[in-house]
TIMI-937514 format. One record per residue (C-alpha): x negated, y, z negated; residue in one letter; residue number from 1. Coordinates in Angstrom, 1 decimal. Each point is the difference from the previous one (the first is absolute). Layout:
BEGIN
X: X; Y: Y; Z: Z; code: A; pos: NUM .
...
This chain:
BEGIN
X: 6.7; Y: -43.5; Z: -102.1; code: M; pos: 1 .
X: -2.1; Y: 1.8; Z: -2.1; code: P; pos: 2 .
X: -3.2; Y: 2.1; Z: 1.7; code: A; pos: 3 .
X: -3.5; Y: -1.5; Z: -0.3; code: R; pos: 4 .
X: -0.8; Y: 2.7; Z: -2.3; code: G; pos: 5 .
X: 2.5; Y: -0.6; Z: -1.7; code: D; pos: 6 .
X: -0.4; Y: -3.7; Z: -0.2; code: H; pos: 7 .
X: -3.4; Y: 0.5; Z: -1.1; code: Q; pos: 8 .
X: 0.8; Y: 2.2; Z: -3.1; code: Q; pos: 9 .
X: 2.6; Y: -1.9; Z: -1.3; code: R; pos: 10 .
X: -2.0; Y: -3.5; Z: 0.5; code: R; pos: 11 .
X: -3.1; Y: 1.9; Z: -2.1; code: Q; pos: 12 .
X: 2.4; Y: 1.3; Z: -2.4; code: Q; pos: 13 .
X: 1.4; Y: -4.0; Z: -0.8; code: V; pos: 14 .
X: -4.0; Y: -0.9; Z: 0.3; code: A; pos: 15 .
X: -0.4; Y: 2.7; Z: -2.8; code: R; pos: 16 .
X: 3.4; Y: -1.2; Z: -2.4; code: I; pos: 17 .
X: -1.7; Y: -3.6; Z: 0.4; code: A; pos: 18 .
X: -3.6; Y: 1.1; Z: -1.1; code: A; pos: 19 .
X: 1.9; Y: 1.2; Z: -3.3; code: D; pos: 20 .
X: 1.7; Y: -3.1; Z: -0.4; code: L; pos: 21 .
X: -4.0; Y: -1.6; Z: 0.2; code: V; pos: 22 .
X: -1.1; Y: 2.1; Z: -1.7; code: A; pos: 23 .
X: 2.5; Y: -0.9; Z: -3.0; code: A; pos: 24 .
X: 0.4; Y: -4.0; Z: 0.3; code: G; pos: 25 .
X: -2.4; Y: -1.1; Z: 2.6; code: G; pos: 26 .
X: 0.8; Y: -1.2; Z: 3.7; code: L; pos: 27 .
X: 2.7; Y: -2.3; Z: -1.3; code: A; pos: 28 .
X: 1.7; Y: 3.3; Z: -1.0; code: A; pos: 29 .
X: 0.4; Y: 1.2; Z: 3.6; code: A; pos: 30 .
X: 2.8; Y: -2.4; Z: 1.2; code: T; pos: 31 .
X: 2.2; Y: 1.6; Z: 2.8; code: H; pos: 32 .
X: 3.1; Y: -0.1; Z: -2.6; code: R; pos: 33 .
X: -2.0; Y: 2.3; Z: -2.9; code: R; pos: 34 .
X: -1.5; Y: 2.1; Z: 3.0; code: I; pos: 35 .
X: 3.8; Y: 0.4; Z: 1.2; code: A; pos: 36 .
X: 0.9; Y: 1.2; Z: -3.0; code: E; pos: 37 .
X: -2.4; Y: 2.3; Z: -1.3; code: A; pos: 38 .
X: 0.4; Y: 1.2; Z: 3.6; code: A; pos: 39 .
X: 3.5; Y: 0.9; Z: 0.1; code: G; pos: 40 .
X: 0.6; Y: -2.7; Z: 3.0; code: C; pos: 41 .
X: 0.9; Y: -3.4; Z: 1.3; code: S; pos: 42 .
X: -2.6; Y: -3.2; Z: 0.5; code: T; pos: 43 .
X: 1.3; Y: 0.6; Z: 3.7; code: T; pos: 44 .
X: -1.9; Y: 3.5; Z: 0.0; code: V; pos: 45 .
X: -2.8; Y: -1.0; Z: -1.5; code: V; pos: 46 .
X: -0.8; Y: -3.1; Z: 1.8; code: S; pos: 47 .
X: 1.0; Y: 2.6; Z: 2.9; code: H; pos: 48 .
X: -3.3; Y: 1.9; Z: -0.9; code: Y; pos: 49 .
X: -2.6; Y: -2.9; Z: -0.7; code: F; pos: 50 .
X: 0.3; Y: -3.4; Z: 2.0; code: T; pos: 51 .
X: -0.8; Y: -2.2; Z: -3.2; code: D; pos: 52 .
X: -1.7; Y: 0.3; Z: -3.4; code: K; pos: 53 .
X: -3.8; Y: 0.1; Z: 1.7; code: R; pos: 54 .
X: 1.3; Y: 3.1; Z: 2.2; code: D; pos: 55 .
X: 1.1; Y: 1.3; Z: -3.3; code: L; pos: 56 .
X: -3.0; Y: -0.6; Z: -1.8; code: V; pos: 57 .
X: -2.0; Y: 1.2; Z: 2.7; code: T; pos: 58 .
X: 1.4; Y: 3.1; Z: -0.4; code: A; pos: 59 .
X: 0.1; Y: 0.6; Z: -3.0; code: T; pos: 60 .
X: -3.4; Y: -0.6; Z: -0.3; code: Y; pos: 61 .
X: -0.6; Y: 2.5; Z: 2.8; code: R; pos: 62 .
X: 1.8; Y: 2.5; Z: -2.0; code: E; pos: 63 .
X: -1.9; Y: -0.1; Z: -3.0; code: V; pos: 64 .
X: -3.3; Y: 0.1; Z: 2.3; code: G; pos: 65 .
X: 0.9; Y: 3.4; Z: 1.4; code: D; pos: 66 .
X: 0.9; Y: 1.5; Z: -3.5; code: R; pos: 67 .
X: -4.0; Y: -1.0; Z: -0.8; code: V; pos: 68 .
X: -1.2; Y: 1.3; Z: 3.7; code: A; pos: 69 .
X: 2.6; Y: 3.4; Z: -0.9; code: T; pos: 70 .
X: -1.8; Y: 0.5; Z: -3.3; code: R; pos: 71 .
X: -3.5; Y: -0.3; Z: 1.7; code: V; pos: 72 .
X: 0.7; Y: 2.5; Z: 2.6; code: E; pos: 73 .
X: 1.0; Y: 2.4; Z: -2.3; code: A; pos: 74 .
X: -2.9; Y: -0.4; Z: -2.2; code: A; pos: 75 .
X: -1.8; Y: 1.1; Z: 3.1; code: R; pos: 76 .
X: 0.8; Y: 3.9; Z: -0.6; code: T; pos: 77 .
X: -1.2; Y: -0.1; Z: -3.8; code: S; pos: 78 .
X: -3.4; Y: 2.0; Z: -1.3; code: E; pos: 79 .
X: -1.4; Y: -3.6; Z: -1.0; code: D; pos: 80 .
X: 1.0; Y: -1.6; Z: 3.2; code: R; pos: 81 .
X: -2.1; Y: -3.4; Z: -1.1; code: L; pos: 82 .
X: 1.0; Y: -0.2; Z: -3.7; code: V; pos: 83 .
X: 4.2; Y: 1.1; Z: 1.3; code: A; pos: 84 .
X: -0.5; Y: -2.3; Z: 2.5; code: I; pos: 85 .
X: -1.3; Y: -3.0; Z: -2.6; code: L; pos: 86 .
X: 2.9; Y: 0.6; Z: -2.6; code: E; pos: 87 .
X: 2.5; Y: 0.1; Z: 2.4; code: A; pos: 88 .
X: -0.9; Y: -3.7; Z: 0.5; code: L; pos: 89 .
X: 0.5; Y: -0.7; Z: -3.3; code: L; pos: 90 .
X: 3.2; Y: -0.8; Z: -2.6; code: P; pos: 91 .
X: -0.2; Y: 3.4; Z: -1.8; code: L; pos: 92 .
X: 3.9; Y: 0.8; Z: -0.3; code: D; pos: 93 .
X: 3.0; Y: -2.3; Z: -0.1; code: E; pos: 94 .
X: 0.9; Y: 0.1; Z: 4.0; code: D; pos: 95 .
X: -4.0; Y: -0.8; Z: 0.7; code: R; pos: 96 .
X: 0.4; Y: -3.1; Z: -2.8; code: T; pos: 97 .
X: 3.3; Y: -1.2; Z: 1.7; code: R; pos: 98 .
X: -1.9; Y: 0.0; Z: 3.8; code: D; pos: 99 .
X: -2.7; Y: -2.0; Z: -1.5; code: W; pos: 100 .
X: 2.7; Y: -2.5; Z: -1.6; code: R; pos: 101 .
X: 1.4; Y: -0.1; Z: 3.4; code: L; pos: 102 .
X: -3.0; Y: -0.3; Z: 1.6; code: L; pos: 103 .
X: -1.0; Y: -2.9; Z: -1.9; code: F; pos: 104 .
X: 2.6; Y: -1.8; Z: 0.7; code: T; pos: 105 .
X: -0.3; Y: 0.1; Z: 3.2; code: F; pos: 106 .
X: -4.0; Y: -0.9; Z: 0.4; code: L; pos: 107 .
X: 1.1; Y: -3.5; Z: -0.5; code: G; pos: 108 .
X: 1.9; Y: -0.2; Z: 2.9; code: L; pos: 109 .
X: -2.6; Y: 2.4; Z: 1.8; code: A; pos: 110 .
X: -2.1; Y: -3.1; Z: -0.8; code: A; pos: 111 .
X: 1.6; Y: -2.4; Z: 2.1; code: T; pos: 112 .
X: 1.7; Y: 1.6; Z: 2.5; code: D; pos: 113 .
X: -2.4; Y: 1.4; Z: 2.9; code: T; pos: 114 .
X: 1.4; Y: 3.1; Z: 0.8; code: E; pos: 115 .
X: 0.7; Y: 0.8; Z: -3.7; code: L; pos: 116 .
X: -3.7; Y: 0.0; Z: -0.3; code: T; pos: 117 .
X: -0.9; Y: 1.5; Z: 2.9; code: A; pos: 118 .
X: 2.2; Y: 3.5; Z: -1.1; code: E; pos: 119 .
X: -1.1; Y: -0.5; Z: -3.7; code: Q; pos: 120 .
X: -3.9; Y: -0.1; Z: 1.6; code: R; pos: 121 .
X: 0.6; Y: 3.1; Z: 2.5; code: D; pos: 122 .
X: 1.7; Y: 2.1; Z: -3.5; code: R; pos: 123 .
X: -3.2; Y: -0.8; Z: -1.9; code: A; pos: 124 .
X: -2.3; Y: 0.7; Z: 3.4; code: A; pos: 125 .
X: 1.9; Y: 3.7; Z: 0.2; code: A; pos: 126 .
X: -0.5; Y: 0.4; Z: -3.8; code: A; pos: 127 .
X: -3.8; Y: -0.4; Z: 0.1; code: R; pos: 128 .
X: -0.2; Y: 2.1; Z: 3.4; code: V; pos: 129 .
X: 1.9; Y: 2.6; Z: -2.0; code: Q; pos: 130 .
X: -2.7; Y: -0.3; Z: -3.1; code: I; pos: 131 .
X: -2.8; Y: 0.2; Z: 2.2; code: E; pos: 132 .
X: 1.2; Y: 2.8; Z: 2.2; code: T; pos: 133 .
X: 0.2; Y: 2.2; Z: -3.6; code: A; pos: 134 .
X: -3.3; Y: -1.4; Z: -0.5; code: L; pos: 135 .
X: -1.4; Y: 0.8; Z: 3.6; code: T; pos: 136 .
X: 1.2; Y: 3.7; Z: -0.7; code: S; pos: 137 .
X: -1.6; Y: -0.1; Z: -4.3; code: D; pos: 138 .
X: -2.9; Y: -0.6; Z: 2.3; code: K; pos: 139 .
X: -0.4; Y: 2.2; Z: 2.6; code: Q; pos: 140 .
X: 0.6; Y: 2.5; Z: -2.9; code: A; pos: 141 .
X: -2.9; Y: -0.9; Z: -1.8; code: G; pos: 142 .
X: 1.7; Y: -1.7; Z: -2.8; code: C; pos: 143 .
X: -1.5; Y: -3.2; Z: 0.8; code: L; pos: 144 .
X: -3.0; Y: -1.1; Z: -0.2; code: P; pos: 145 .
X: -1.6; Y: 0.1; Z: 3.7; code: A; pos: 146 .
X: -0.6; Y: -4.5; Z: 0.1; code: D; pos: 147 .
X: 3.2; Y: -0.6; Z: -1.0; code: T; pos: 148 .
X: 1.5; Y: -2.8; Z: 1.2; code: D; pos: 149 .
X: 3.4; Y: 1.6; Z: 1.0; code: V; pos: 150 .
X: 1.8; Y: -3.7; Z: 1.2; code: A; pos: 151 .
X: -1.4; Y: -1.5; Z: -3.0; code: A; pos: 152 .
X: 1.2; Y: 2.5; Z: -2.6; code: A; pos: 153 .
X: 3.4; Y: -0.1; Z: 1.1; code: A; pos: 154 .
X: -0.1; Y: -4.0; Z: 0.4; code: G; pos: 155 .
X: -1.0; Y: 0.5; Z: -3.7; code: F; pos: 156 .
X: 2.7; Y: 2.8; Z: -0.9; code: L; pos: 157 .
X: 2.3; Y: -1.8; Z: 1.3; code: L; pos: 158 .
X: -0.1; Y: -3.5; Z: -1.5; code: S; pos: 159 .
X: -0.2; Y: 1.9; Z: -3.0; code: L; pos: 160 .
X: 3.0; Y: 1.7; Z: 0.1; code: V; pos: 161 .
X: 1.8; Y: -3.7; Z: 1.7; code: L; pos: 162 .
X: -1.4; Y: -1.8; Z: -3.5; code: G; pos: 163 .
X: 0.4; Y: 2.3; Z: -2.5; code: M; pos: 164 .
X: 3.9; Y: 0.7; Z: 0.7; code: G; pos: 165 .
X: 0.2; Y: -3.8; Z: 0.4; code: M; pos: 166 .
X: -1.2; Y: 0.0; Z: -3.8; code: Q; pos: 167 .
X: 2.2; Y: 3.5; Z: -0.9; code: A; pos: 168 .
X: 3.0; Y: -2.5; Z: 1.5; code: L; pos: 169 .
X: -0.5; Y: -2.6; Z: -2.9; code: F; pos: 170 .
X: -1.3; Y: 1.8; Z: -2.8; code: D; pos: 171 .
X: 1.4; Y: 3.8; Z: 0.3; code: P; pos: 172 .
X: -1.0; Y: 0.3; Z: -4.0; code: A; pos: 173 .
X: -4.1; Y: -0.5; Z: 1.0; code: E; pos: 174 .
X: 0.4; Y: 1.8; Z: 3.1; code: W; pos: 175 .
X: 1.8; Y: 3.5; Z: -0.6; code: P; pos: 176 .
X: 0.1; Y: 2.2; Z: 2.5; code: L; pos: 177 .
X: -2.6; Y: 2.5; Z: -1.8; code: E; pos: 178 .
X: -2.6; Y: -3.3; Z: 0.1; code: R; pos: 179 .
X: 0.4; Y: -0.4; Z: 3.6; code: M; pos: 180 .
X: -0.4; Y: 3.6; Z: 0.7; code: R; pos: 181 .
X: -3.3; Y: -0.3; Z: -1.9; code: A; pos: 182 .
X: -1.5; Y: -3.3; Z: 2.1; code: V; pos: 183 .
X: 0.7; Y: 2.0; Z: 3.1; code: I; pos: 184 .
X: -1.5; Y: 3.4; Z: -1.1; code: A; pos: 185 .
X: -2.7; Y: -2.1; Z: -1.0; code: D; pos: 186 .
X: -0.5; Y: -2.0; Z: 3.4; code: A; pos: 187 .
X: 0.0; Y: 2.9; Z: 1.8; code: V; pos: 188 .
X: -2.1; Y: 2.2; Z: -2.0; code: A; pos: 189 .
X: -2.9; Y: -3.1; Z: 0.2; code: Q; pos: 190 .
X: 0.9; Y: 0.0; Z: 3.8; code: I; pos: 191 .
X: -0.5; Y: 3.8; Z: 0.3; code: R; pos: 192 .
X: -2.7; Y: -0.6; Z: -1.8; code: G; pos: 193 .
X: 0.3; Y: 2.4; Z: -2.9; code: G; pos: 194 .
X: 0.0; Y: -1.4; Z: -3.7; code: P; pos: 195 .
X: 1.7; Y: -2.8; Z: -1.2; code: S; pos: 196 .
X: 3.8; Y: 0.7; Z: -1.9; code: Q; pos: 197 .
X: 0.4; Y: -2.3; Z: -3.4; code: A; pos: 198 .
X: 3.5; Y: -1.8; Z: 0.9; code: S; pos: 199 .
X: 2.1; Y: -1.1; Z: -2.6; code: P; pos: 200 .
X: -0.1; Y: -3.7; Z: -1.0; code: G; pos: 201 .
């Protein structure tokens, strides 16, 4: 019987393989047979780690969410923490674009699954807290106007990132990374009370 740590590690490995299949071919591609082939194991092994398709989908959803959370956490050490956190949430490279595709695949399920709905809500709330913390730090450092409503600004920035990320996912030619970064820079400059930057259209 494998140790619990080994079991959890192997489960995460299989979830990552399933995520790759979903990113390439949608949820229908993540069959036990195809996962087993990609993992180099039997379907019995896959079934050992995941009781059913919903269990597999949930684990894959969490795997993607954890990667996003890790990027946001790493951004906290950047010189401009606020901008870095916002950019960490955007599809600015191949890995982040892949994760956006996966998250959108799962959002349809989350809309009708109470457990996934709660998890998505909690993850969005956690991202908003990170943004709000960065804004609070800016305010304490005198980088924001004294009357800035930090909670409202954090909500606005998160909504901006989510909406822009969605547009970039479906129309990447219209939303290259340079434009997304320019929009973020413009929004942050306005919140900080500085001169607005022209965003390329």
